[in-house]
N, C-alpha and C positions, 0 to 999 in steps of 0.2 A: 447493326447496333448505332439505335439513335442519339445522338449525341446535342448536346445543346447549345456549343462555342463552336460547332463542327460540323460544315458540313461534308458530309462523301457521297460519292456517288463511281462505280467502276463499267470500263467501257472492256470490254475484251479482257485482258488483262490487267489493264493499269487502273488505278485505283484513286482517282481524284482526291483532295485532301483539300477543303480551304479553309479556316479562322474564319469564322461570322463574325467577328465585335465590330463592324463595321463602323459603328456609332463612338466606338471607343477608339477606332484606328487600330483593332485585329489586338490590342497591347493580351499581353500574356498575364493573366490572371492565376489562380490558382485552379480553378477548374478547366480551363483550358490547357493546364500542364496537365491535368489528370488524362483529362480526355485525349490529349494527343499521345500518352502512353497508352494507353489501351487500345487505343484506334493503329498506332505501331507496330503493336505486342500481335493483335490478331493479323493486321498485315501478313507478317515475316514470318507467319505459321501458315498463315492460307494457301494450298496449293495453285489456287483457284488468281491469285495477283502474283505480277510478274514484277511491276516496280509500282512505286509510286512518286506525284505530281504532289511536292505542298505548296499553295499561293495564300492569298488575302484576299477577303472578299471588298467589291469595292473597286477604284482604281487609286486612293489617294494614298493608300499604306498595304503593301508585306503585311508585316507587323512590327506598330512602331512603338516598338520596348515592353516592359514589364508591366502591370499593371503597381505602378509607388505605392496607391492610397493603401493598399495590402500589406505592404511591410516598411509601412513610414515610421512603425515606432518599437521594430525590433529591435534587438541587444546584439551582443558579439553572439552568443547562443544561437537566438535562432535564426544569425544570419548564415552561422554556418552551414546550420539543418537549411535554408531554402536553396543554397548551391550547394548545397551538398546532392538532396533527393532531384535538386532539377539536371544536374549532372546523369545519376544512373539511373533516374526511370524516366529523361526525352533526352536528352543531347547525346551523350557520351551513346545509348539504344539503337540511335538514329546514323551516327557514323560506323559504332560496329555492325549496324543492319545485314541479315541474308540475300539482300536482295535490294534495285540503284533507287537514290533519291533523290530527283529532281526539285531544286527551290525555282521557281516561276516570279519572282522578285520583282511584281506588280507594279511597287512604291515605294516609300517609306518601307527600308533595314534599318532598324535605330534598333540599339542596346541588345536587347532579349531578340531580336528580330529580327538582325545580320548576326548573330549565334546560333540562333535557329538552323536559318542561311548557310552559315557555316560548319552546322555539323551534317545536311545533306551533301550526298556526290559533290553533284554537278549544281552551276548556280546559272539560271539564264535571267539577266535583267530588261527589264523597259527600259528603253531608251527615256524615261523619264522615270528613273528611279532615282532617289539618293542612299545614301546609307554613311553610319559611323559609326561609332563607340562615343554616348554624352556624358559616360558615367558620373567621368570624374566631376561634373558640374552637381551633380547629388554630392557629394562627400565621398561616395566611391567607388570602385573598380568594376569590370565586365566582372561575374562572376557566374554563367555557363559558359565557358570554357573561353571566351572572348580574349583575352591575352595570349591563350595558347592556338588558337589556329586565325588567327589573324598576323599573328608570327610566320606558320607557317605557310599560311598562304601569299602573307604580301613582304614579309621580309624584317628585321628587329627594327631596323631605320625607323621605314612605315607606318609601321606596328604604335615605335612610342609615339610617332609625331601626331598619329590621329588619336588613341586615345587618350596624349596627355593636352592636345589644342581643343578635342572635339568636336574639333569639325569634322560635318559633310563631307562625302564626296558624290561626284555624277558615279553615273551610268560610265559612259566615256574616258574619266577614268580608271573606275575600276575595272574593265576591262584592261585596260592599260598596264594595272597592276598584279594581274592575276586572280584576282577577286576574283570573276566574276570568271563563265567558259565563254558568251555568248551576249553582244547588246542588240533587239530587239525591237522595233514599235510594235506598242503596247499594244498593236489587233493581232501580232503576230507571235505575242508570249507564248500560250500556250498551242500552237500549234508545233512553235522547233522545238518543247519542249515535249510531247507529243515523238516528233519527229527524231531525236536522239532517244529516245526511251525504246521505241519501235524497233530500233537500226540492233537496239543490247539487246531486248526481248529474243535475236533470233539467234543469240549468241548460243552456249550451252551456260544453264541458269548454277549448275551446281560447282562452273569453271570459276563466274560470274564472282558469285560468297566468295569462292577462294581466291580472287585477285581482289576483291575487295581486305579484305585479312590481312592479307599478306602485305600491300600496300599502305593500311594505318602502324602497319609493323614498324616500317620505315620511320615513322617520325613517333615511335616510345623508346623509354630510355631503358625500358624494364624488358623488353626483348628485344634479340635478336633478327633484325627486320630475314638476313641470311638467310638465317634455321627455317625462320618462318618462311617463306618462300620456297626451302626446299620440301618440305613437311606439305605444305599445301597444294605444290604440282606436284609431289609423288602418289596423294591422295588420290586426284583427278584420276590417273591410272585403273582406279579400282575402277569407274564407271563405268555408264553403256552410253554415257553419254560423249566418252573417250572413244570406245567402239564406233561407235554412230559417225561423228568426226573424222577419224580414219578413215573408215570403209566410204566414205558420202567423197573423201578428200579422193581414193586411190580411183574412186569409179566415177571423178568429173561432173559430181553430184552436189546440190544443197542441201545439208541435214539437218534432221528432225530432233529435233533434240528432246527428252519429254522427263529434264531434270534429274535423274535417277542414275 
């Protein structure tokens, strides 16, 4: 599929998705969000794709926020629809996807950009990256899950401080807070993302999907995470991958998983 604001490329089982609005610091406009929805939907459904790496074009920004010009004149109802559409079609869909998504944060990740990174399952940052949720400087708050996911990742106190002051933090502080998993030199960013994703791709795909579902349930108030874990755990016993994994373990071999 050809996109206007995304560059996509597949190498083996990894899909690379680059948000390609460098002149706008890769800001998320309506078209980009629609393309991200289509791209992720297709990737989660494509048996040839095992995992996804998301990054931004150029060296300055991963995504420097939402395209403010598109919602500057919105009223309450339009604001609600904007947030609802973003949640359901992009951010929640990524977080609840059945395949691992890694954010390779190559520069500024602000507002909707940090929210996009937080919706991904793993975050790796270049040591030049800077992150923040500056929405209160516009008279609004984060609307794509930022208040929830930042709190889950860094704790209530730090989330309140970051959101209310609108201050940015550097990659080193983000690592200390648990906001990102790894910090590397810019030229090592994709290499590190590939290293982690290739390791995940050696594991059983259906088990990975079940792990994502169960871990996400741990932070949801409408689900009992322990019950979700039991259900996902039991489902794994009905897969060919379980049989292959146990057989390989018993024979002291490496398992070959088929995702069935």
